[in-house]
N, CA and C atoms as an extended XYZ file, in Angstrom:
600
Properties=species:S:1:pos:R:3:atomname:S:1:resname:S:1:resid:I:1 pbc="F F F"
N       -13.802      -11.482      -18.012 N   MET     1
C       -13.713      -10.527      -16.914 CA  MET     1
C       -13.759       -9.109      -17.481 C   MET     1
N       -14.643       -8.262      -16.928 N   THR     2
C       -14.752       -6.892      -17.410 CA  THR     2
C       -13.514       -6.095      -16.992 C   THR     2
N       -13.325       -4.963      -17.677 N   THR     3
C       -12.153       -4.134      -17.379 CA  THR     3
C       -12.192       -3.602      -15.956 C   THR     3
N       -13.393       -3.214      -15.499 N   GLY     4
C       -13.530       -2.700      -14.136 CA  GLY     4
C       -13.182       -3.744      -13.094 C   GLY     4
N       -13.656       -4.977      -13.311 N   LEU     5
C       -13.355       -6.060      -12.363 CA  LEU     5
C       -11.871       -6.413      -12.404 C   LEU     5
N       -11.300       -6.384      -13.605 N   LEU     6
C        -9.867       -6.639      -13.744 CA  LEU     6
C        -9.066       -5.576      -13.008 C   LEU     6
N        -9.495       -4.311      -13.134 N   ALA     7
C        -8.816       -3.217      -12.440 CA  ALA     7
C        -8.899       -3.395      -10.932 C   ALA     7
N       -10.090       -3.773      -10.447 N   LEU     8
C       -10.290       -3.965       -9.002 CA  LEU     8
C        -9.410       -5.098       -8.478 C   LEU     8
N        -9.449       -6.252       -9.150 N   THR     9
C        -8.667       -7.396       -8.678 CA  THR     9
C        -7.169       -7.147       -8.801 C   THR     9
N        -6.759       -6.443       -9.851 N   SER    10
C        -5.342       -6.115      -10.011 CA  SER    10
C        -4.874       -5.214       -8.877 C   SER    10
N        -5.690       -4.201       -8.575 N   ALA    11
C        -5.337       -3.280       -7.490 CA  ALA    11
C        -5.273       -4.022       -6.156 C   ALA    11
N        -6.270       -4.865       -5.906 N   PHE    12
C        -6.298       -5.603       -4.634 CA  PHE    12
C        -5.067       -6.494       -4.495 C   PHE    12
N        -4.776       -7.287       -5.532 N   ALA    13
C        -3.654       -8.235       -5.463 CA  ALA    13
C        -2.317       -7.517       -5.331 C   ALA    13
N        -2.126       -6.456       -6.110 N   LEU    14
C        -0.842       -5.760       -6.093 CA  LEU    14
C        -0.630       -5.019       -4.776 C   LEU    14
N        -1.642       -4.297       -4.309 N   ILE    15
C        -1.496       -3.537       -3.057 CA  ILE    15
C        -1.334       -4.482       -1.877 C   ILE    15
N        -2.045       -5.604       -1.890 N   LEU    16
C        -1.898       -6.585       -0.802 CA  LEU    16
C        -0.469       -7.114       -0.762 C   LEU    16
N         0.075       -7.444       -1.917 N   ALA    17
C         1.451       -7.961       -1.985 CA  ALA    17
C         2.459       -6.915       -1.541 C   ALA    17
N         2.194       -5.654       -1.884 N   VAL    18
C         3.113       -4.573       -1.529 CA  VAL    18
C         3.057       -4.278       -0.031 C   VAL    18
N         1.860       -4.273        0.534 N   GLU    19
C         1.690       -3.802        1.906 CA  GLU    19
C         1.895       -4.862        2.989 C   GLU    19
N         1.726       -6.146        2.670 N   LEU    20
C         1.911       -7.164        3.712 CA  LEU    20
C         3.288       -7.089        4.359 C   LEU    20
N         4.378       -6.944        3.576 N   PRO    21
C         5.683       -6.860        4.230 CA  PRO    21
C         6.116       -5.428        4.530 C   PRO    21
N         5.229       -4.452        4.311 N   ASP    22
C         5.649       -3.062        4.372 CA  ASP    22
C         5.451       -2.479        5.768 C   ASP    22
N         5.848       -1.211        5.917 N   LYS    23
C         5.752       -0.531        7.203 CA  LYS    23
C         4.311       -0.338        7.650 C   LYS    23
N         3.341       -0.443        6.722 N   THR    24
C         1.937       -0.314        7.093 CA  THR    24
C         1.552       -1.376        8.108 C   THR    24
N         1.895       -2.631        7.818 N   LEU    25
C         1.576       -3.723        8.741 CA  LEU    25
C         2.317       -3.530       10.058 C   LEU    25
N         3.580       -3.168        9.969 N   VAL    26
C         4.394       -3.001       11.175 CA  VAL    26
C         3.865       -1.860       12.032 C   VAL    26
N         3.558       -0.715       11.387 N   ALA    27
C         3.065        0.439       12.135 CA  ALA    27
C         1.739        0.122       12.814 C   ALA    27
N         0.847       -0.571       12.101 N   THR    28
C        -0.440       -0.934       12.689 CA  THR    28
C        -0.247       -1.900       13.845 C   THR    28
N         0.656       -2.858       13.685 N   LEU    29
C         0.943       -3.810       14.753 CA  LEU    29
C         1.477       -3.098       15.992 C   LEU    29
N         2.385       -2.150       15.788 N   VAL    30
C         2.944       -1.395       16.912 CA  VAL    30
C         1.848       -0.585       17.608 C   VAL    30
N         0.967        0.046       16.822 N   LEU    31
C        -0.125        0.822       17.409 CA  LEU    31
C        -1.040       -0.050       18.260 C   LEU    31
N        -1.299       -1.285       17.817 N   THR    32
C        -2.191       -2.164       18.585 CA  THR    32
C        -1.534       -2.653       19.873 C   THR    32
N        -0.221       -2.530       19.981 N   THR    33
C         0.426       -2.876       21.249 CA  THR    33
C         0.318       -1.727       22.251 C   THR    33
N        -0.040       -0.544       21.761 N   ARG    34
C        -0.137        0.622       22.647 CA  ARG    34
C        -1.576        1.052       22.914 C   ARG    34
N        -2.458        0.803       21.948 N   PHE    35
C        -3.858        1.186       22.092 CA  PHE    35
C        -4.745       -0.031       21.865 C   PHE    35
N        -6.035        0.129       22.172 N   ARG    36
C        -6.989       -0.949       21.914 CA  ARG    36
C        -7.169       -1.146       20.412 C   ARG    36
N        -7.557       -2.372       20.038 N   ALA    37
C        -7.574       -2.755       18.622 CA  ALA    37
C        -8.577       -1.949       17.797 C   ALA    37
N        -9.807       -1.785       18.282 N   TRP    38
C       -10.843       -1.170       17.450 CA  TRP    38
C       -10.578        0.289       17.115 C   TRP    38
N       -10.155        1.137       18.083 N   PRO    39
C        -9.838        2.512       17.672 CA  PRO    39
C        -8.661        2.592       16.708 C   PRO    39
N        -7.680        1.712       16.881 N   VAL    40
C        -6.557        1.675       15.940 CA  VAL    40
C        -7.065        1.317       14.555 C   VAL    40
N        -7.899        0.288       14.487 N   PHE    41
C        -8.442       -0.151       13.199 CA  PHE    41
C        -9.239        0.976       12.545 C   PHE    41
N       -10.064        1.675       13.333 N   ALA    42
C       -10.876        2.767       12.791 CA  ALA    42
C        -9.993        3.889       12.249 C   ALA    42
N        -8.974        4.271       12.996 N   GLY    43
C        -8.084        5.340       12.552 CA  GLY    43
C        -7.305        4.966       11.312 C   GLY    43
N        -6.815        3.735       11.286 N   VAL    44
C        -6.033        3.250       10.150 CA  VAL    44
C        -6.888        3.190        8.887 C   VAL    44
N        -8.105        2.676        9.009 N   VAL    45
C        -9.009        2.581        7.854 CA  VAL    45
C        -9.340        3.972        7.320 C   VAL    45
N        -9.545        4.939        8.223 N   GLY    46
C        -9.798        6.315        7.788 CA  GLY    46
C        -8.622        6.887        7.005 C   GLY    46
N        -7.410        6.626        7.498 N   ALA    47
C        -6.213        7.106        6.800 CA  ALA    47
C        -6.100        6.479        5.415 C   ALA    47
N        -6.392        5.186        5.323 N   PHE    48
C        -6.334        4.495        4.035 CA  PHE    48
C        -7.345        5.071        3.058 C   PHE    48
N        -8.540        5.380        3.543 N   ALA    49
C        -9.589        5.920        2.664 CA  ALA    49
C        -9.140        7.246        2.052 C   ALA    49
N        -8.573        8.121        2.880 N   VAL    50
C        -8.128        9.424        2.382 CA  VAL    50
C        -6.966        9.262        1.407 C   VAL    50
N        -6.013        8.400        1.751 N   GLN    51
C        -4.852        8.198        0.884 CA  GLN    51
C        -5.245        7.582       -0.457 C   GLN    51
N        -6.177        6.643       -0.445 N   CYS    52
C        -6.657        6.043       -1.704 CA  CYS    52
C        -7.332        7.098       -2.577 C   CYS    52
N        -8.115        7.969       -1.960 N   LEU    53
C        -8.795        9.032       -2.697 CA  LEU    53
C        -7.776        9.960       -3.357 C   LEU    53
N        -6.753       10.348       -2.602 N   ILE    54
C        -5.707       11.231       -3.151 CA  ILE    54
C        -5.004       10.552       -4.330 C   ILE    54
N        -4.647        9.282       -4.157 N   ALA    55
C        -3.920        8.554       -5.205 CA  ALA    55
C        -4.762        8.394       -6.459 C   ALA    55
N        -6.051        8.093       -6.285 N   VAL    56
C        -6.934        7.882       -7.436 CA  VAL    56
C        -7.184        9.192       -8.176 C   VAL    56
N        -7.357       10.286       -7.436 N   VAL    57
C        -7.552       11.591       -8.084 CA  VAL    57
C        -6.312       11.952       -8.901 C   VAL    57
N        -5.130       11.727       -8.323 N   PHE    58
C        -3.891       12.005       -9.050 CA  PHE    58
C        -3.800       11.144      -10.306 C   PHE    58
N        -4.112        9.852      -10.164 N   GLY    59
C        -4.069        8.957      -11.312 CA  GLY    59
C        -5.089        9.326      -12.375 C   GLY    59
N        -6.281        9.787      -11.929 N   HIS    60
C        -7.328       10.173      -12.880 CA  HIS    60
C        -6.922       11.426      -13.660 C   HIS    60
N        -6.249       12.362      -12.987 N   VAL    61
C        -5.769       13.571      -13.671 CA  VAL    61
C        -4.787       13.180      -14.775 C   VAL    61
N        -3.999       12.135      -14.502 N   LEU    62
C        -3.034       11.691      -15.509 CA  LEU    62
C        -3.727       11.229      -16.795 C   LEU    62
N        -4.950       10.686      -16.666 N   THR    63
C        -5.648       10.174      -17.851 CA  THR    63
C        -6.055       11.296      -18.810 C   THR    63
N        -6.044       12.542      -18.344 N   LEU    64
C        -6.399       13.667      -19.205 CA  LEU    64
C        -5.234       14.075      -20.117 C   LEU    64
N        -4.055       13.559      -19.834 N   LEU    65
C        -2.869       13.880      -20.631 CA  LEU    65
C        -2.781       12.953      -21.843 C   LEU    65
N        -1.946       13.298      -22.831 N   PRO    66
C        -1.746       12.399      -23.985 CA  PRO    66
C        -1.246       11.023      -23.541 C   PRO    66
N        -1.589        9.981      -24.297 N   LYS    67
C        -1.289        8.601      -23.896 CA  LYS    67
C         0.206        8.364      -23.695 C   LYS    67
N         1.022        8.974      -24.534 N   THR    68
C         2.480        8.751      -24.382 CA  THR    68
C         2.977        9.343      -23.081 C   THR    68
N         2.465       10.518      -22.731 N   VAL    69
C         2.868       11.161      -21.475 CA  VAL    69
C         2.390       10.332      -20.287 C   VAL    69
N         1.137        9.852      -20.369 N   VAL    70
C         0.594        9.019      -19.294 CA  VAL    70
C         1.441        7.764      -19.107 C   VAL    70
N         1.793        7.107      -20.218 N   ALA    71
C         2.599        5.890      -20.131 CA  ALA    71
C         3.958        6.185      -19.497 C   ALA    71
N         4.535        7.344      -19.831 N   ALA    72
C         5.835        7.718      -19.261 CA  ALA    72
C         5.716        7.965      -17.759 C   ALA    72
N         4.642        8.651      -17.347 N   VAL    73
C         4.438        8.926      -15.916 CA  VAL    73
C         4.182        7.630      -15.164 C   VAL    73
N         3.355        6.744      -15.753 N   VAL    74
C         3.076        5.452      -15.128 CA  VAL    74
C         4.365        4.649      -14.976 C   VAL    74
N         5.194        4.658      -16.024 N   ALA    75
C         6.476        3.949      -15.958 CA  ALA    75
C         7.340        4.512      -14.839 C   ALA    75
N         7.343        5.842      -14.698 N   ALA    76
C         8.131        6.469      -13.632 CA  ALA    76
C         7.602        6.086      -12.258 C   ALA    76
N         6.273        6.108      -12.091 N   LEU    77
C         5.674        5.748      -10.805 CA  LEU    77
C         6.018        4.312      -10.413 C   LEU    77
N         5.827        3.389      -11.358 N   PHE    78
C         6.128        1.990      -11.051 CA  PHE    78
C         7.629        1.762      -10.905 C   PHE    78
N         8.429        2.518      -11.668 N   GLY    79
C         9.877        2.394      -11.538 CA  GLY    79
C        10.348        2.807      -10.160 C   GLY    79
N         9.797        3.909       -9.647 N   ILE    80
C        10.136        4.355       -8.295 CA  ILE    80
C         9.694        3.312       -7.274 C   ILE    80
N         8.461        2.786       -7.468 N   GLY    81
C         7.965        1.749       -6.564 CA  GLY    81
C         8.832        0.505       -6.575 C   GLY    81
N         9.259        0.094       -7.775 N   ALA    82
C        10.130       -1.086       -7.894 CA  ALA    82
C        11.447       -0.858       -7.170 C   ALA    82
N        12.012        0.333       -7.348 N   PHE    83
C        13.279        0.659       -6.682 CA  PHE    83
C        13.119        0.594       -5.161 C   PHE    83
N        12.045        1.218       -4.656 N   MET    84
C        11.824        1.247       -3.203 CA  MET    84
C        11.662       -0.168       -2.642 C   MET    84
N        10.854       -0.982       -3.327 N   LEU    85
C        10.582       -2.334       -2.830 CA  LEU    85
C        11.806       -3.237       -2.917 C   LEU    85
N        12.517       -3.173       -4.036 N   LEU    86
C        13.701       -4.025       -4.196 CA  LEU    86
C        14.820       -3.597       -3.243 C   LEU    86
N        14.924       -2.302       -2.999 N   ARG    87
C        15.929       -1.830       -2.043 CA  ARG    87
C        15.633       -2.395       -0.653 C   ARG    87
N        14.333       -2.345       -0.255 N   GLU    88
C        13.946       -2.915        1.042 CA  GLU    88
C        14.110       -4.428        1.055 C   GLU    88
N        13.706       -5.075       -0.065 N   GLY    89
C        13.743       -6.536       -0.130 CA  GLY    89
C        15.137       -7.117       -0.077 C   GLY    89
N        16.118       -6.371       -0.587 N   PHE    90
C        17.493       -6.876       -0.610 CA  PHE    90
C        18.388       -6.205        0.427 C   PHE    90
N        17.782       -5.382        1.303 N   SER    91
C        18.588       -4.755        2.350 CA  SER    91
C        18.983       -5.797        3.383 C   SER    91
N        20.084       -5.542        4.071 N   THR    92
C        20.595       -6.509        5.042 CA  THR    92
C        20.191       -6.174        6.464 C   THR    92
N        19.351       -5.131        6.638 N   GLY    93
C        18.918       -4.758        7.981 CA  GLY    93
C        17.970       -5.787        8.568 C   GLY    93
N        17.749       -5.697        9.867 N   THR    94
C        16.858       -6.638       10.562 CA  THR    94
C        15.522       -5.970       10.819 C   THR    94
N        14.512       -6.765       11.012 N   ASP    95
C        13.189       -6.248       11.366 CA  ASP    95
C        13.197       -5.952       12.863 C   ASP    95
N        13.337       -4.699       13.234 N   GLY    96
C        13.509       -4.361       14.644 CA  GLY    96
C        12.225       -3.997       15.347 C   GLY    96
N        11.147       -4.651       14.988 N   GLU    97
C         9.875       -4.285       15.596 CA  GLU    97
C         9.405       -5.279       16.652 C   GLU    97
N        10.164       -6.349       16.911 N   GLU    98
C         9.679       -7.377       17.820 CA  GLU    98
C         9.514       -6.857       19.240 C   GLU    98
N        10.346       -5.881       19.640 N   ASP    99
C        10.269       -5.400       20.999 CA  ASP    99
C         8.986       -4.633       21.261 C   ASP    99
N         8.264       -4.234       20.185 N   ALA   100
C         7.012       -3.495       20.381 CA  ALA   100
C         5.965       -4.345       21.063 C   ALA   100
N         6.050       -5.657       20.914 N   SER   101
C         5.042       -6.537       21.507 CA  SER   101
C         5.146       -6.592       23.019 C   SER   101
N         6.194       -6.039       23.591 N   ARG   102
C         6.329       -6.063       25.045 CA  ARG   102
C         5.467       -5.005       25.714 C   ARG   102
N         5.039       -4.016       24.936 N   ILE   103
C         4.251       -2.933       25.511 CA  ILE   103
C         2.778       -3.321       25.495 C   ILE   103
N         2.106       -3.221       26.603 N   GLY   104
C         0.695       -3.588       26.665 CA  GLY   104
C        -0.199       -2.453       26.221 C   GLY   104
N        -1.440       -2.762       25.791 N   PRO   105
C        -2.374       -1.722       25.382 CA  PRO   105
C        -2.699       -0.790       26.541 C   PRO   105
N        -2.685        0.493       26.274 N   GLY   106
C        -2.959        1.458       27.332 CA  GLY   106
C        -4.420        1.877       27.350 C   GLY   106
N        -4.902        2.344       28.527 N   PRO   107
C        -6.296        2.773       28.655 CA  PRO   107
C        -6.479        4.195       28.109 C   PRO   107
N        -6.404        4.349       26.803 N   VAL   108
C        -6.526        5.654       26.155 CA  VAL   108
C        -7.903        5.763       25.516 C   VAL   108
N        -8.459        6.970       25.487 N   ALA   109
C        -9.787        7.190       24.910 CA  ALA   109
C        -9.831        6.755       23.451 C   ALA   109
N       -11.017        6.295       23.016 N   PHE   110
C       -11.203        5.807       21.645 CA  PHE   110
C       -10.783        6.869       20.633 C   PHE   110
N       -11.285        8.106       20.818 N   ALA   111
C       -11.017        9.173       19.849 CA  ALA   111
C        -9.523        9.462       19.756 C   ALA   111
N        -8.857        9.528       20.883 N   ARG   112
C        -7.418        9.840       20.858 CA  ARG   112
C        -6.634        8.723       20.168 C   ARG   112
N        -6.990        7.466       20.478 N   SER   113
C        -6.313        6.335       19.835 CA  SER   113
C        -6.543        6.342       18.330 C   SER   113
N        -7.779        6.606       17.914 N   ALA   114
C        -8.116        6.600       16.494 CA  ALA   114
C        -7.415        7.732       15.760 C   ALA   114
N        -7.391        8.929       16.367 N   ILE   115
C        -6.750       10.080       15.725 CA  ILE   115
C        -5.247        9.857       15.611 C   ILE   115
N        -4.646        9.314       16.675 N   THR   116
C        -3.209        9.012       16.635 CA  THR   116
C        -2.906        7.998       15.536 C   THR   116
N        -3.717        6.954       15.455 N   SER   117
C        -3.524        5.917       14.443 CA  SER   117
C        -3.700        6.485       13.040 C   SER   117
N        -4.713        7.355       12.879 N   PHE   118
C        -4.934        8.004       11.595 CA  PHE   118
C        -3.691        8.790       11.175 C   PHE   118
N        -3.173        9.601       12.098 N   GLY   119
C        -2.015       10.433       11.783 CA  GLY   119
C        -0.782        9.627       11.425 C   GLY   119
N        -0.524        8.574       12.202 N   VAL   120
C         0.657        7.742       11.955 CA  VAL   120
C         0.575        7.076       10.591 C   VAL   120
N        -0.577        6.464       10.284 N   LEU   121
C        -0.702        5.738        9.011 CA  LEU   121
C        -0.833        6.681        7.822 C   LEU   121
N        -1.443        7.837        8.024 N   PHE   122
C        -1.528        8.808        6.923 CA  PHE   122
C        -0.126        9.253        6.526 C   PHE   122
N         0.707        9.527        7.527 N   ALA   123
C         2.088        9.939        7.248 CA  ALA   123
C         2.888        8.793        6.643 C   ALA   123
N         2.669        7.571        7.154 N   ALA   124
C         3.430        6.415        6.665 CA  ALA   124
C         3.098        6.098        5.213 C   ALA   124
N         1.843        6.319        4.819 N   GLU   125
C         1.415        5.975        3.470 CA  GLU   125
C         1.710        7.058        2.440 C   GLU   125
N         2.066        8.265        2.898 N   TRP   126
C         2.263        9.360        1.958 CA  TRP   126
C         3.482        9.087        1.080 C   TRP   126
N         3.257        9.014       -0.227 N   GLY   127
C         4.342        8.732       -1.165 CA  GLY   127
C         4.833        7.301       -1.103 C   GLY   127
N         4.050        6.422       -0.471 N   ASP   128
C         4.439        5.027       -0.341 CA  ASP   128
C         4.248        4.294       -1.661 C   ASP   128
N         4.836        3.096       -1.744 N   ALA   129
C         4.736        2.305       -2.972 CA  ALA   129
C         3.280        2.005       -3.322 C   ALA   129
N         2.441        1.755       -2.319 N   SER   130
C         1.038        1.437       -2.607 CA  SER   130
C         0.299        2.641       -3.175 C   SER   130
N         0.642        3.834       -2.708 N   GLN   131
C         0.003        5.038       -3.243 CA  GLN   131
C         0.438        5.269       -4.685 C   GLN   131
N         1.720        5.045       -4.957 N   LEU   132
C         2.211        5.158       -6.330 CA  LEU   132
C         1.535        4.128       -7.232 C   LEU   132
N         1.372        2.906       -6.708 N   ALA   133
C         0.728        1.846       -7.487 CA  ALA   133
C        -0.723        2.188       -7.785 C   ALA   133
N        -1.431        2.727       -6.789 N   THR   134
C        -2.838        3.093       -6.976 CA  THR   134
C        -2.979        4.166       -8.050 C   THR   134
N        -2.107        5.171       -7.996 N   ALA   135
C        -2.141        6.225       -9.019 CA  ALA   135
C        -1.800        5.652      -10.392 C   ALA   135
N        -0.786        4.796      -10.440 N   GLY   136
C        -0.373        4.206      -11.714 CA  GLY   136
C        -1.441        3.312      -12.318 C   GLY   136
N        -2.081        2.495      -11.489 N   LEU   137
C        -3.143        1.613      -11.983 CA  LEU   137
C        -4.348        2.414      -12.464 C   LEU   137
N        -4.648        3.514      -11.764 N   THR   138
C        -5.770        4.362      -12.189 CA  THR   138
C        -5.491        4.963      -13.561 C   THR   138
N        -4.259        5.436      -13.747 N   ALA   139
C        -3.895        6.006      -15.047 CA  ALA   139
C        -3.901        4.944      -16.132 C   ALA   139
N        -3.535        3.731      -15.774 N   ARG   140
C        -3.443        2.673      -16.779 CA  ARG   140
C        -4.807        2.127      -17.178 C   ARG   140
N        -5.661        1.825      -16.193 N   TYR   141
C        -6.947        1.186      -16.486 CA  TYR   141
C        -8.081        2.178      -16.703 C   TYR   141
N        -7.964        3.388      -16.129 N   GLY   142
C        -9.025        4.379      -16.309 CA  GLY   142
C       -10.307        4.061      -15.568 C   GLY   142
N       -10.230        3.281      -14.489 N   HIS   143
C       -11.400        2.962      -13.658 CA  HIS   143
C       -11.108        3.376      -12.219 C   HIS   143
N       -11.207        4.681      -11.926 N   PRO   144
C       -10.800        5.164      -10.603 CA  PRO   144
C       -11.555        4.533       -9.442 C   PRO   144
N       -12.874        4.330       -9.587 N   LEU   145
C       -13.649        3.753       -8.482 CA  LEU   145
C       -13.241        2.308       -8.217 C   LEU   145
N       -13.054        1.534       -9.279 N   ALA   146
C       -12.655        0.135       -9.117 CA  ALA   146
C       -11.263        0.034       -8.493 C   ALA   146
N       -10.334        0.888       -8.952 N   ILE   147
C        -8.976        0.888       -8.410 CA  ILE   147
C        -9.004        1.306       -6.944 C   ILE   147
N        -9.757        2.370       -6.635 N   ALA   148
C        -9.842        2.855       -5.258 CA  ALA   148
C       -10.402        1.775       -4.347 C   ALA   148
N       -11.457        1.094       -4.800 N   LEU   149
C       -12.063        0.042       -3.981 CA  LEU   149
C       -11.100       -1.123       -3.779 C   LEU   149
N       -10.441       -1.553       -4.853 N   GLY   150
C        -9.490       -2.655       -4.737 CA  GLY   150
C        -8.336       -2.319       -3.810 C   GLY   150
N        -7.776       -1.112       -3.966 N   ALA   151
C        -6.658       -0.687       -3.109 CA  ALA   151
C        -7.107       -0.551       -1.663 C   ALA   151
N        -8.276        0.039       -1.458 N   PHE   152
C        -8.793        0.234       -0.103 CA  PHE   152
C        -9.046       -1.107        0.588 C   PHE   152
N        -9.672       -2.045       -0.131 N   LEU   153
C        -9.933       -3.366        0.453 CA  LEU   153
C        -8.628       -4.083        0.811 C   LEU   153
N        -7.618       -3.940       -0.038 N   ALA   154
C        -6.323       -4.554        0.254 CA  ALA   154
C        -5.702       -3.946        1.499 C   ALA   154
N        -5.760       -2.623        1.618 N   LEU   155
C        -5.189       -1.948        2.782 CA  LEU   155
C        -5.941       -2.300        4.059 C   LEU   155
N        -7.273       -2.398        3.974 N   VAL   156
C        -8.067       -2.794        5.141 CA  VAL   156
C        -7.743       -4.230        5.543 C   VAL   156
N        -7.535       -5.093        4.546 N   THR   157
C        -7.147       -6.479        4.839 CA  THR   157
C        -5.824       -6.523        5.587 C   THR   157
N        -4.865       -5.722        5.128 N   VAL   158
C        -3.559       -5.666        5.792 CA  VAL   158
C        -3.720       -5.156        7.224 C   VAL   158
N        -4.555       -4.125        7.402 N   ALA   159
C        -4.782       -3.588        8.739 CA  ALA   159
C        -5.405       -4.637        9.650 C   ALA   159
N        -6.365       -5.397        9.107 N   ALA   160
C        -7.012       -6.444        9.911 CA  ALA   160
C        -6.012       -7.519       10.313 C   ALA   160
N        -5.161       -7.895        9.373 N   VAL   161
C        -4.118       -8.892        9.675 CA  VAL   161
C        -3.212       -8.377       10.782 C   VAL   161
N        -2.810       -7.108       10.671 N   ALA   162
C        -1.899       -6.537       11.660 CA  ALA   162
C        -2.550       -6.439       13.032 C   ALA   162
N        -3.814       -6.030       13.066 N   VAL   163
C        -4.497       -5.853       14.344 CA  VAL   163
C        -4.752       -7.176       15.046 C   VAL   163
N        -5.158       -8.190       14.286 N   PHE   164
C        -5.585       -9.437       14.917 CA  PHE   164
C        -4.524      -10.541       14.931 C   PHE   164
N        -3.830      -10.724       13.817 N   ILE   165
C        -2.859      -11.843       13.789 CA  ILE   165
C        -1.515      -11.443       13.198 C   ILE   165
N        -1.189      -10.167       13.272 N   GLY   166
C         0.042       -9.685       12.671 CA  GLY   166
C         1.285      -10.369       13.181 C   GLY   166
N         1.361      -10.589       14.487 N   HIS   167
C         2.567      -11.213       15.033 CA  HIS   167
C         2.746      -12.638       14.536 C   HIS   167
N         1.642      -13.364       14.308 N   LYS   168
C         1.753      -14.734       13.789 CA  LYS   168
C         2.185      -14.730       12.326 C   LYS   168
N         1.633      -13.784       11.563 N   VAL   169
C         1.979      -13.713       10.141 CA  VAL   169
C         3.464      -13.400        9.978 C   VAL   169
N         3.961      -12.447       10.768 N   ARG   170
C         5.374      -12.075       10.657 CA  ARG   170
C         6.293      -13.225       11.039 C   ARG   170
N         5.810      -14.123       11.882 N   ALA   171
C         6.642      -15.261       12.272 CA  ALA   171
C         6.697      -16.319       11.179 C   ALA   171
N         5.696      -16.364       10.296 N   ARG   172
C         5.618      -17.428        9.286 CA  ARG   172
C         6.027      -16.977        7.892 C   ARG   172
N         5.879      -15.694        7.589 N   ILE   173
C         6.167      -15.203        6.242 CA  ILE   173
C         7.390      -14.304        6.299 C   ILE   173
N         8.320      -14.530        5.392 N   ARG   174
C         9.509      -13.676        5.326 CA  ARG   174
C         9.170      -12.410        4.548 C   ARG   174
N         9.116      -11.250        5.230 N   PRO   175
C         8.751      -10.007        4.547 CA  PRO   175
C         9.654       -9.683        3.364 C   PRO   175
N        10.939      -10.015        3.458 N   LYS   176
C        11.873       -9.688        2.379 CA  LYS   176
C        11.476      -10.367        1.066 C   LYS   176
N        11.009      -11.618        1.148 N   LEU   177
C        10.614      -12.337       -0.070 CA  LEU   177
C         9.409      -11.667       -0.722 C   LEU   177
N         8.439      -11.258        0.100 N   LEU   178
C         7.262      -10.583       -0.445 CA  LEU   178
C         7.655       -9.248       -1.072 C   LEU   178
N         8.565       -8.528       -0.417 N   GLN   179
C         9.006       -7.249       -0.975 CA  GLN   179
C         9.711       -7.447       -2.312 C   GLN   179
N        10.534       -8.494       -2.408 N   ARG   180
C        11.227       -8.759       -3.666 CA  ARG   180
C        10.236       -9.098       -4.771 C   ARG   180
N         9.263       -9.967       -4.443 N   GLY   181
C         8.255      -10.344       -5.440 CA  GLY   181
C         7.465       -9.144       -5.921 C   GLY   181
N         7.045       -8.294       -4.975 N   ALA   182
C         6.300       -7.090       -5.348 CA  ALA   182
C         7.180       -6.146       -6.151 C   ALA   182
N         8.459       -6.058       -5.794 N   GLY   183
C         9.390       -5.201       -6.532 CA  GLY   183
C         9.540       -5.637       -7.969 C   GLY   183
N         9.655       -6.953       -8.194 N   PHE   184
C         9.768       -7.460       -9.565 CA  PHE   184
C         8.460       -7.252      -10.334 C   PHE   184
N         7.319       -7.338       -9.617 N   ALA   185
C         6.029       -7.060      -10.266 CA  ALA   185
C         5.977       -5.599      -10.720 C   ALA   185
N         6.456       -4.685       -9.872 N   PHE   186
C         6.499       -3.271      -10.233 CA  PHE   186
C         7.419       -3.068      -11.438 C   PHE   186
N         8.554       -3.780      -11.438 N   ALA   187
C         9.499       -3.652      -12.554 CA  ALA   187
C         8.842       -4.099      -13.860 C   ALA   187
N         8.021       -5.155      -13.789 N   ALA   188
C         7.320       -5.638      -14.982 CA  ALA   188
C         6.322       -4.594      -15.477 C   ALA   188
N         5.596       -3.945      -14.542 N   PHE   189
C         4.672       -2.877      -14.925 CA  PHE   189
C         5.433       -1.709      -15.557 C   PHE   189
N         6.620       -1.421      -15.022 N   THR   190
C         7.452       -0.352      -15.581 CA  THR   190
C         7.830       -0.665      -17.019 C   THR   190
N         8.266       -1.907      -17.245 N   ALA   191
C         8.660       -2.324      -18.592 CA  ALA   191
C         7.481       -2.243      -19.558 C   ALA   191
N         6.298       -2.675      -19.106 N   ALA   192
C         5.113       -2.627      -19.971 CA  ALA   192
C         4.760       -1.188      -20.332 C   ALA   192
N         4.855       -0.284      -19.337 N   ALA   193
C         4.543        1.120      -19.609 CA  ALA   193
C         5.582        1.744      -20.542 C   ALA   193
N         6.841        1.400      -20.350 N   LEU   194
C         7.898        1.916      -21.238 CA  LEU   194
C         7.712        1.415      -22.668 C   LEU   194
N         7.240        0.181      -22.801 N   TRP   195
C         6.961       -0.370      -24.128 CA  TRP   195
C         5.911        0.483      -24.838 C   TRP   195
N         4.893        0.922      -24.083 N   GLN   196
C         3.857        1.772      -24.666 CA  GLN   196
C         4.427        3.122      -25.104 C   GLN   196
N         5.411        3.637      -24.345 N   VAL   197
C         6.008        4.925      -24.691 CA  VAL   197
C         6.761        4.837      -26.002 C   VAL   197
N         7.597        3.789      -26.141 N   PHE   198
C         8.494        3.713      -27.290 CA  PHE   198
C         7.905        2.947      -28.469 C   PHE   198
N         6.738        2.294      -28.257 N   ALA   199
C         6.123        1.542      -29.354 CA  ALA   199
C         5.295        2.434      -30.265 C   ALA   199
N         5.079        3.673      -29.829 N   VAL   200
C         4.247        4.590      -30.635 CA  VAL   200
C         5.016        5.050      -31.874 C   VAL   200
């Protein structure tokens, strides 16, 4: 497997695992209960594209720094992501989004629905674990296009799941378990990056 393909598949698998139980799926699901599916999907995908671009540019800038500094920044990014995911995964709160399904889709214009969806998901993804992961993977692998594509495809997959079968997925998969698994994966990436810092 080439490095670019490895970067793409790593980004896809990690972002998918991070986002399936995250607020991205929930926010998209809630939006589809208020607006029609296609404008929501269009707005959400647009937000993901912009956020992936921002994360990849940030990660690419990191590659211009010395390797030890890059490894330290990557460790910090994944460490923050691990903390966020494990905190959510082990929290005792309930998933309070079920009542959103009671609201029916409203007859709102396509553009307004798409713009609203874009704004909600752009704000939700800012500084999110997936954005940190995308930046960290870009700095680690040095393949910004492959990382961006993998992360974007994962986010679009999550959006599609939320728009079309999100309520069924949430009934069958325990989000807390996925968050814990993703959190431990982030912790492993943190440890690997720290090893690079102190092994020099």
